[in-house]
N, C-alpha and C positions, 0 to 999 in steps of 0.2 A: 858260470856258463860252461857247457860241455865243449871240450876241445876235440877237433877232428884232424887226423893226419892227412897228408896229401893223398895217400893210397885210399883212405876212406872217402875223400872228396871225389876222387876219380871213379871209384865204384858207384857212389851215389849219382854222379853226373851221368855215367853210362846207363844206370838203371832208369833214371828219369827220362833220358833221351830215347831209350828203346821203348819205354811206355808211351811217351808222347808220339813217337813215330808210328807205333802200332795203332794208337787211337786215331791219329790223323789219316793214316792209310785207309782204315775202314770207314771213317767218316767221308772222306773224299770219294771212295768207291761208291758209296750210297748216293752221294750228291751227283756223281757222274751219271748214274742210272736215272735219277730223278729228272735230270736235264734232258734226257732223251724223250720225255713225255710230250704229249700234244699240248698245244696252247701255251701261253706264257702266264707267269704269276702276275697278279695285279697288285699295285700299291696305291690305287685310287682311294680317296677318303682316308688319308693318312691319320688325321686326328682320331677317327673312329677306331682305326686299327690299333693305335697306341692305347686307347682307353680299354679296348677289348683285351689286350695283353695284360694290362694292369689288373683288370677285373678277374680274368680267368687264371692268370699265373700267380701274381702277387697276392691277390685277395682270395684266390682259390674258390671262387663263387660256385663253380660247377662241381668241383671235387668235394667240397664240404656242404653239399646240399642234398635234398631228396632223401631216399631211404638209407643212403650210406653216409649220413652226416658224421657219425662218430668215426668211421674209417677215414673220412676226409679230413677231419680235425687232426687225427694222428699223422696223416700224410703231411699236413701243413707244418706240424712240429718238426718233422724230419727235414722238410724243405728249408724252413727258416734256420734250422740248425746248420745246414750246409752253407747258407748265405753268410751267416755270422762267422763261419769257419774259413771263409775265403781268405781274409786277411791273415788269420792265424797260420794258415798253410804256407802262404808266401813268406811270412816271418820265420816259420819253422825251418824251411830250406835255406833261407838267407843266413840263418845262424850257422849252418854247417859250412858255408863258404865264407863266413866272416863278415857278412853284410846284412845284419838284421835290420828290419824296417821299424821295429818297436824299440823304444828305450825300456829299461827295466821297470821304471815307474809306470809308463803308459801300458806296458804289457800286463802289469799287476792290476791296474785299474780296469783295463779291458776284460780281464779274466773275471773280476768281481761283478761287473755290470752286465757283460754279455756272455763271456766264455762259459763260466760255470753254470749259470742258469740254463743256457741253451744246450749245453752238453747233457745235462740231466733231462731236459724236456725232449731233446732229440732221441735219447735212449728210451725214454718212456714211449715215444711215438713208434719207434721201430719194433720194440718188444710187443706193443699192442697190435701192430700190423702182423708181426710174426705169429702171435697167438691166433689171430683171426685166420690167417692163411693155413697154418699147419695143425691147429687144434680144432677150430670151428669148421674149417674147410668148406667155405661157400662154393656151391657147384659152379657158379659162373667163372670163378678164378681158374678152373681147370685142374689138370693133374699136378702132382708134386713138381715143384720147380727147384732144382738144385741151385740155380743162379740166385734165386730169391733168398734161399736159405743162406748162401754164401754172403750175399749183400747184408743180410741181417747181422751175421757174425762180424763182418767187416766194420759195420757202423758202430756196433756195441764196443768192439775192440778199439776203434778210433777214438770214441768219446772217453773210454776208460783210461787209455794210455795218456790222453791229453790231461785229464784230471790228475792222474798220478804225477805227471811231469810238473804241472803248475803248482801242485800242493807240496812238491819236494819230498815225497814219501820215500823215494829211493835215492841212493847215492852210488858213486863209483861205477863199476861195471854193470850193475843192475839198472842204474839210471840210463846208461848208454844203450843197453839192450832194449829198454822201454822206448827210447827215442827211435831206434832202428825198427822196432816192431810197428810203431806209429807210421814211420816213413814207408815201410813195406806195404802197409794197408792202403795208404794213399796211392802209391804206385800201382798196387793191385787193381784199383778201380780203373786205371787207364787200360788195363788188359781185359777187364771183365765187362765194362760197359758196352763196347762195340759188339760183343757176342751175346748180348741179352736184350731184354725188353727195356733195359735201363738207358738205352740210347735216347729215350724220350726226355731224359734230363737235359740233353743238349738240343734236341730238335723241336720239342713241343712249343717253346716260345716263338720260334720261327713259323711253325705250322699254324699256330693260332693267329699270328700276325698276317700271314699270307692267305689264309683260307678265304674263299669267296663269301660274300654276304648273301648271295642268292642261294635259296634252298628250295628244291634240289639244284645242284650246280652242274648238271649234265650239259655238255656243249651241244650246239646244233649239229645236225647231220644233213646239210642241204644236198639234195639230189637233183642234178641237172640231167634230164633225160636226153638232152641234145649234146651232152659231152661225149668225148671220144671214148672208145673202149678202154684205152689205157687209163684215162682219168677215172672212169668208173671202177676199174680194177684196183687202182690206188686207193679209192674211197673205201672199197670193201676190205682191203688189207689194213687200212687205218683203223677199222673197227676193233681190231684186236689189241690196240694200244691204249694204255692208260694216259690220262693227262698228267702234267707235272704235279698238280695238286693231289691227285689220287695216289701217285707214286710216293710222294712225301708222306701221305697218310700211312702207307704200309709200314714204313720204317719208323714212324712216330708212335705207333700203337703201344699202349701201356699194358695191354692184355688183361684189363680189369674185368671184362665181361659185362660191363654196364649195358652195352648194346644188346647183348643176348637177354639180359634181365627184362628189358622193356619190349622186346620184339614180340608182336602179337602172334605171328606165325609160330614161333618157338613155344610161346606160352600155350598156344592152342594144340600142341602135340605134333606139329610139323617137324621136318628135318632141318629147316633153316636155322643156322647158327651164324649170325652176322659176324661175330668175332673171328670165326674160322673161314667161313665160305666167302666173305667179302674182303677180308683183310689178311689173316695169317696164312691161309692157303696159297697166297700169291707171293709171299715174302721169299721163300726159298727159290721158286722158279725165277724170280727177278735177280737174285744174287747169283744163281747158277748160270743164267743166260747173259747177265750183264745188260739186260734190256727190259722194256716195259710191255712187250708183246705177250701179255699173260691173261687177257680176258677169257680166252678159251680154257683156262685152268679153273674158272669158277664153276662150281657144281650147278649144272643146268637145272636139275629138278628143284634144288633149293632156290635158284633164281626165279623160278616161276611161282614159288610160294609167297614171295615178298609182296606186301601190300603197298610198298613205297610210301609208308606213312611218315618217314623221316624221324621216328622216335629215336632210332639209333644215333643219328647225327645230332639231334638235339641234346642228348645226354652225354655224348663223348666229352671227357674232360680235357682232351688234348687237341681238339679242333678237327677231328676226322669227319669228313663227309662219307659215312660208312657205306650207305646203300649203293650197290652196283648192279641192281636188277636191270636198269636201263641198258647198261653196257652188254650184259650177257644176252638179254633178249634181242637187242638190236643185232648183235653178232649172229645169233641163231636164225633170226628171221631173214635178214638181208644177205649175210654171207653164206649161211648154211642152207637157207630155204626151208627151215624147219619151224612150222607153226603148229602148236598143240591142237589136237582135233577139236577141243571144246571151244576154241576161239576162231576156228575157220569160218563158221557161219557169220559170226559177228563182223569180222573183217570184210567178208563178202558183202554183207549188208551195207557197210560203210562205203565200199567202192561202188556199189550199184545204185543205192538209193540216197546216200548222204546222211543216213541215220542208223543207229544201232539196231533198230527193230525191223528194218526192211519195209517200213510202212510208206505208203504213198499219200496218206492223208492224216489229218489231226483235228479232232473235234475241238480241242482247246484252242488251237491256232485259228480256226475259223470263227470262234466265239469272240475273240479279242480284236480291238481296233488295229488297223494296219498303221505302221509308223509313217508319218509324213514330216517334212522339214520343219513345220511349225510346232511340233511336239517336243517336250523337254527330254524325254528318255526313250531309248529303245529298251523294251522288256525282252531280254534274251531268255527263251524258255528252257533250252537244253533238251536233249532227247528224253530224259527221265520224265519231265513234266509234260512235254509236247506229246508224247506217246503213251502217257498214263502207265508207266512201268510199275507204279503203285497207285492204283485208282484213287486211294484216299488222299494222295498228295495234290490232286487236282483242286480239291477244296482249299488247300493251303495257298495255291497260286491265286485263287479267287479272293482269298482273304488279303493277300498282299495287294491285289488290285483295289480292294476296298479301302485299304490304307492310303494308297496313292490318290484315289479319287476324293477321299475325305480331306486330304491335304491340298487338293486342287492341283495336283501334279498331272500334267498331260503326258501320255505315254502311247506306245504302239509297238506291235511286233513286226518282225521282218517276215514277209510271206514266203521268202526263199531261204529261210534260216537252215543251215546245214549243221551237222554235229560239229562241235568245236574240235573234234579229232582226238580228244583226250584218251579214249580207249586204244586207238591205234598208236598214239605216242607212247603210252605206258607198255604196250605189248611189243614195241620195237619195230612196228611197221611204219617207218618214217616216210615212205613213199606215199602211202595212203594219207598219212597225217599231213604231208605237205600239200597234197591236192586239195584237201578240205580247207586247210589254213589259207591257201592262196585265194580261194573263192570267198571265204569269210572276210579276210582283210580288205579285199576289193569293195565289198559292201559296207563294212563297218567304217572304213576311212571316209565315208560320205556323211557320217554322223558325228556327234560330239560326246554324248553321254550314253552309257550302257549300264543296265543293272540286270542281275540275274540271281536266282535263288540257288544256283549250283556253284559251290566253291571250286569244283573241278573246272568248270567253264571259266570262272574268273582267272584261275591260274594260267590257263592256256591263252585266253583272249588278251590278258594283261601282261603276263611275264614270259611265257614260252614263245608267243608270236614275235616278241621283241628281239629274240635271238636270230630271227630270219628276215623280219620286215621293220620298216619304220611304221609305227602305228600313230594315228592322229586323234584317237578317241580315248576317253577315260572310262574305266570299268569299275563299278562298285558292287560289292555284295549287298543283297537286299537288307541285311541286318545293319549295314553301315548307313544305308538310305533311311531306314526307319529311325535309327538313333539320331541322325541329323535332323529329321523332321520333328522329333521330340524336343531336341535342344533349341530349335528355332521357333517352337511353339505353334507349329503348323498342324499338329495333332495333339489331342489331350487324352489321357487315360485315367479312368477311375479304377483303382486297385480292385481286383476280382476277389474270388472266394479265398478262404484261408486254407485251401488244400496245399499240401507239400509239393513244391515244384523244384526240380533240378534241371541241370543243363549238361548235355553231352557236347563237348567241343569237337567239331570235325577237324581232322588232321590238316586238310588243305587250308582251312580258314585260320586255325590257331598257329600252326607251325610255318606253313609255306607262305601265308599272307600276313602272319604276325598280327592277327586280329582276335583279341579275346574280350575287349571292352565293350564294343558296340552291341553284340547280342545280349550281354548282361545288363547294359543300360536299359534296353527295351524290356527284358524279362522282369527285372526288379521293379520297374514302373508299374507292371501289371500284376505281379505276384509277390505279396508281402512275405510269404512263407518260403522264400527261396533258400536253397542250400546247395553246397558244392559236393560233387562226387569225390571219392578219394583221389582219383587220377583226373585232373582237370587242367584247363588252360593249355599251356604248351606241353604239359606232362600227360595229356589225354591218352586214352587207350583207343586205338583204331577200331572202328565198328566191323572191319573185315572186308569192306567193299572196295577199298583202294587198290590201285595197281591193276584195275580191270577185273578184280576177283569177284565182283558182283555176278559175272557170267560163269563163275566156276564154283561158287560157294557151296553147292550141293554135292560136289565131287570130292574125292579124297577122304582121308580118315581124320584130318585135323578139325578142330572146333574153333578156329580163329573167328568165324562169323558169329559165334555164340558168346564169346567171352564178355563183351561189353553188355550185352543183354542180361547176362547173369549178374553182373555188378549192379546194374540198375535195379533189378528185382531185389537183390540183397539190401539195397539202400532204403527200402520201405517207402519210397516216394509214391505220391499219387499220380504225378505227371512228369514225364521226361520231355524236355524241349530240345529240339535239334536246330542246327542252322545249315543243314545239308539234305538234299533230296535223297541221296544214297543212304545216309545215316538214318533218315526217316524210314526208308524201306527196310533196312536191316533190323531196326528196332521192332518194327511191326512183325517181321517174320520170326524174330527170336523170342520176344517177350511172351507172345501168346502160347506157344508150345511149352515154354519153360516155366510158366506161372504155376505154382503148386495148386493142387486141387483145394477148393474152398477159399482161395485168396483172390481178391478182386484184381482183375487185370489192369496193369498200369497204362494210363493213356499216353499216347505218343502225339506230340504236337510240334509244329514248326514255330519259330519265333513270330512269324506273321500271324499264326492262329491265335496265340495268347494275347497279342496286341490288338488284333481286330475284334476279338471277343469282348474287350474291355474299353473300346473307344467310347468317349463321352459324347 
């Protein structure tokens, strides 16, 4: 065993104490800022939170999945290496002070079973990651990172010096030098981690544990027009503050760029880069100010490009709810009074007529039976169907009605149905949203069951309204209703033609509502030749209409609204089925113009269409 003088022990103790103090200072500094955020952390559903930490931290389910599976596996090797080295490190410093925790025999056994294998695997992992970052240079990782390079050197040095020590390759002064080099690297991490992205090593388990289950997790902004001027001023000032969850996100970011990789606006040629605009651009202002009043630091133009599809949140490996379009838009509209010109007519229509189109009538509404208390369901049309924003979709509504009638389900529409308010909510006009919501809740609380073909409406009627009101009704997407009718045997389907059929998952249905099975159950019952698109389920690619961008899709230079249509065409399918009226409209508008000359145009159908066409 290496012997240490009193002077060496004092030097080592001073080094470790300074490193630990430095680390704790910066950690506590960040936590102090986080705690200034709005709202409180939730620890409800504790078992689910513990399971989520196990899945995402220990099993690395998000890190080692998707298109970055190989990089994720390499990262797992490094992480597990550090876990196995926890005890080794304690023993390492215990030896210097004459209090080792391992006996020589246990230390040798641990080395053979855990130490040596994971030292090698950890080295392989970090070298693989270094090769990817510094040789392959994926665009999403960003510019050269000196701290990442230093961490790579540190880890390789740490594992090498450990192996040299345990294999007793050196002796005398060389052995002690190797020991001190190993110790210096360990201490170096204490100074390096707080100043780099590697703070995620400490914060990510807590972030994953504490993150909300609701997606998106934006808080309510209740506006009381009878409140005092001071209360309204405080509300507006509060719009510039992040929540505690969002503030913790900023300091937990691993800077991997996965959010940018999946962002439809970025992929479509827009300026939005969620990694920077929604996360990293806010980090320095928070540290400099020591506060969370940084919403005004978000790039406004980038914020208006966001489709709010939540792909960035879904893919984040450390639990960040990345999207902050709601925050910057609400700040711009409510605090700054700045509404982009292309949305002014839309919001005026909502305020004056209660619908997006400014229409005073609806042929479809007049065609369908009015809801009465003796009926099973309220059929909520939504503005898209109600006002024929894609005339072809009206036939899809009729097909859903055909399914309900075939199953013997009684239904009716509300003659005074208003817009759910989704466009106003997504555009930051919370006052207009609240006015529409209050009217709708008053009517809907008189009924029990609601179904709609619009996932945007489901999200608002079911999830968003709960942030403001107690709701007494249940809302189901029409694909869920159809799937239940099939399971109960209330409708029967004869499989249709052998044409190739695929399905485009709407963002609001798959990610926000966590529903991917119901539409597939229905489609597969009707279409034997069903296949999946490359990006499907919760990894779906937004059609480009989300975030109220339906009303902006023809402006700007980006091609967000065409990306998914291009993918569908490239898939060589005969029919693409959707579960969303807006997706239906976007597919129709994109596929036609993009279809190569001489190629038959792909048919666009709703789930209700393909089921109704094959009812027995």
